[in-house]
N, C-alpha and C positions, 0 to 999 in steps of 0.2 A: 769705469769706476764702480766699485761694489756699493750697494746701498748699505747705509749704516745699520747697526743692530736696532737702535731705537726707532729708526725710520721704518724698518721692516715691521717691527712690532706695531707701530702706529697705524700701518696700513690695515691691519686686521681689527684694530679698535674702531676704525672707520667703517668696517664692513660687518657690523654686528648683525642683528636680525633685520634692522632697517635696510631696505633696498633689496631684500630677497624673500620677504615673508609672503607677499601676495595678499596679506590681510590689511586693508587700509580703510581709513575713514574719509569719506569724500562728501562733505556737506555742500560744496560749491560745484562739483563736477560729477555728473552721473557716470558710472562705469557701464561698459558695454557687455551684455550677456549674450547667450546663444540666440535669443529670440529677437535681437535688435534688428530693425528693418534696414536693409542695405540695398544699394543699387550696384549691380555687378557690371564690371567693365566687359564689354562685348569682345569675345575672342573665339575664333574657331577652335583654338587649342584649349579653351577653358573647360575644365571638368568640375562638376559640382563638388563643393568642399566636403571633406571627411577628415576626421582626426583619428589617427591610429598610431600606436607605438610600433616602430619597425627597428631593424638593426642593420649595422654595417660591420664588415670585418676589418679590424685593425691589423697592423703589420705583425703583431705577435699572435694573431689568430683569435683574439678575443672578439666576441660579438658585443658591440656597444649600441645602446638604444638611443633613439631620437623620436620625438613627436613629429608626426608628418601631417601637414595640411596641404592637400593637393590643390594647385591652382594652374596657371598657364605654364606651358612647357618651356617657354623662352626666357623665363626669369626665375631665379632661386634666391631665397634669403636664408642664410645660416645665422642664427641668433643665439647668443650664449647667456646663461643664467648667472645669478649672483653667487656669493661666497658660501652659503650653506644650503640653500634651497635647490632642488632639481628644477627642471624646466616647466613643471606643471603650472606655476604661477604666471608664465608667459603665454599660456594658451589663448587668452583673450586677444592678445596682439597677433598671434599666429593665425587664429581663425579669422580675424577681421581682415588682414591683408590678403589672405587667400580668397576669402569670400568676395572681396572687391575685385578679384581677378588681376591682382598686381604681381603676385609671385607665388610659387610653391614654397612653402615655409618648412624649414628643418630646425627643430629645437632639440639639440642633443642634451642628454644627461651626461655630463662629462664623467670620465672614469673616476670612480670613487663616490659617485652620486647616484640618486635614483631609488627606485623601489627595490631592486635586487642587484646592487653593485657587486663587483668582484671582491673588493674589500672597501667597506664604507670609510670614506675619509682618507684613503691612502692610494698611492700609485707606486709604480716600480722604481722610478728614477726621476730626478728633476728634469723637467722638460718633456715628459712623456705626453702630457696633454697637447703640446704643440705637434708632436708626431701623430697623435690621434686625429687632430683637426686637419692635418694634411691628408690623412687617409679618408676622412669624411668628404673633403672637397673632391678627391678623386672619385669617390663613390657617387657624389652628386653629378659630376661631369659624365660619368658612365651612364647614369640614369637619365640625365637631361643634356644630351650632346648639344653643344653650342649655346647653352643658356648663359645669360649674364648672371654672375654671382655677386650678390650683395652680402657683405659679412659684417657682423657687429655683435653688440651685447649691451646688457643693462648692468650698471654698477660694476662689480668685480668682473662681470662678463665683458665689459668694455675694455678693461685692462688686458684681459686674456686675448681679446680680439686684436688689440694694438700690438701685442707681442708678435703677431704674425706679419707685421709690416716689414720686418727685417728678415723674414724667411722666404724661401722660394715661392710659396703659394701666394704671396703678395701679387705676383705677376698675373695670377689667374683671377684676381678679385677686381670686379668692375667698380664698386663703390663701397663705402663704409657707413654704417648706421650705428651711432653711439648715443645711448639714452642714459643720462646721468652717469657717465662713465667714470670709473676710477682711473687713476694714472699711477702716480707714485707719491708716497708720503712726503717726499722731499720737494714736491711741486707746490705751487701756491694754491692749489685747489683744495687741499686738506683743511677742514675746519678745526680750529683749536677750542671751540666752544660747543662741542658735541652735547646734545641734549639728553641722549640716552646711551646707556652702555650695557649691553647684554652679552658681552664676550670677555674672554680672558686669554691673554697671551702669556705663556711661560717664558719670560725674558731670560732667566739663567740658562734654561735648556737651549733656547735660541742661540745665545752667545756661544755656548759650548759647541753646538752643531756647526755654527759658522766657522769656528776656529778649526774644528776637525776637517771640514770641507776644504779649508784653505791649505791643509796638509795633504789633501787628496784622499781623506778617509770618509767613506760614505756608509759605513756599516750601520750606523744608528739613525739614518735619515728617516726611518719609519716612525720615529718618536713623535708623539702628539705634542704640538706646541700651541694649538689654538682650540678653545672650547667655547661653544655658544651656551649661554647660561639661561636661556629662555625657559620658564617653568614648563614641565612636561604637559600640563593640562592645556597649554597653548600651542602644542606641537601636533602635527598630523602623522608623524611617524616615518616619513621618508626623507627627512632632513639629514644632512651630514654635519652633525654638531661638534664633532671632534676631528680636527684635521692634522695630518702628519706634516712634518717639516718639508718634505719633498713635494707634497701636494700644495701646501700653502705657498711655497716659493714659486711654483709653476703657475700661479694665478695672477702674479703681479708684474708690473714693469719696474725696472730698477731706477736708480738715480740718473741714468743716462737716457731719460725719457725724451730728450731733445732729438736723439737719433731716430726714435720711433715716430714722433710727430713730424719730423722733416720728411718722412717717407710718404706722407699723406698728400701726394700730388693728385690722387684720384678723387672723384667727387666724394665728399665727406660731409655728413650731417650730424651735428651735435645738438641735442635737445636736453635742457636742464630746467628743473622747476625752480622758480624764484624762491620758494620756501623750502628748498632742499635742506634736510637736517644733517646730512653727512658731508657735503661739499659746498664750497663757496661759489654760488652761481655767478656772481659778478666777476670771478677770476677766470672763467672759461674763455671768453672772447679775447681778452688781451693775450692770454697764454698761447692759444692756438694761432692767433694772428701772427705771433712772433715767429712761428715755425712753418705754417702752412696756410692755405686759403680755404680752410673748412668753413662751412656755413654753420655758425653757432647762434642758437636762439635760446632766449630765456623765457619760459612760459609762466606768467603770473598765476597765482592761486594754486600752484602745484608743488607737492613735496616729492621726496625721493621715489616713492612707489606710485604715486598718482600719475607720474610721467609715462607709465606703461599701461594705464588702465582707463583713463577717462575718454569720453567721446571726443573732446576737443584735442587731446594729445594724439589719439590714434588718427584722427582726421588729418592733422598736420603731418604726421609720419607718412600716411598714405599719399598725401598730395606730393610730398617730396619724392617718394619712390616713383610715383607716376611720372613726374617731371624728368627723372633720370632715364626712365624707359623711353619716353617720347624723344628725348635728346639723342639717345643711342640709336633709335630707329631712324632719325633724321640723318644721322651720319652715314648710315649704311647706303 
C-alpha cells in the first residue's frame, strides 16, 4: 500500500533540523570530545583510530564519500545520518566506537549530501540511495573480508537503514543499530505535538508528483518538495536544506512498515531518548514487540540529538555492540 500524501508530508515535518543538527544543549549529560579518556579493547587487529574522508565507487561510476574511523578488522559499522545534515555530526559516535576497538566505522554522506555533492539535495531516481548502500556494503566486504557488518542510523538514517531489510543486502548484515529511528508517519511513533518546526513541505507539488508517478511519469521528480527553514546564521554550509521529491521519498519507509519490522530477526538495538521531541518514546517498545524481538530501550534525560552524543548514551551503544561481537565469537 502506498503511503498517503499527508502521511508522506508529515514525515518531513517530523525531520526538521531536530535530529540532524549536531548542535545540542546537554545540561545533564556531558558530550564526548576527542580528548575523552577511553580504555581500548585489546585486539591484535586493532589499529589506532584516525578519521578521514574516503570514497567508494557506486554502480554509476560516481565516487561517494564516507567518514572512516579505523578499528578492528573483524567488525564494521555502517551508520547513516539524518534528513538534512551530512555525517559530520555523527563523528563523536564513530570515533568513540572505533577508539573502543569495537568496530571500524563508516559514516557515509549519502548522495545529495556532504561538502561537495554531485547535486545537493537531489539524486537520479527514487531508490538510488538503496543501490548506493548496496555498493557501499560490497566495498566494505572487499576491504574487510569476513567482517561482521552492523548497519543502522540516527533519525531519518534509521528509516533509510530499515529500507534495506527487504533488499538482498539484508542477508549480509549481522545486526541493526537504530538510534531515535524514524519509521513511517502512519506509525504510532510520530508525535502530534511537535515543539519546533523548521521545515516546510510543498504539499501541492507533492500531490501532483505522486499522481504523475502513479501514471508512470517521472520527468519532474527532481522538483524540490522539502525546505529546511533554519536561519542561515545557524547553518555551517554543508547541509542539504532543499530536497527533491525523489531524494525525499528515498529516505523513508512507507505505510507497509510492518513488512520491514518483521524482517528484523537479526540482533537489533533501538535506543530512544525519553525526552525525544520528534517521536513518542513510549510507543517504540510495543510497536517493535508486535513485529520482532528487537531490544528497545528508553533513556531518561535524553532528547533526539543527545542520544548520539552523551557519555551515557555512547557507553550503552558500545556495550551492546561489544555483547553482539562476543556472542558472535562464541558461536564460531
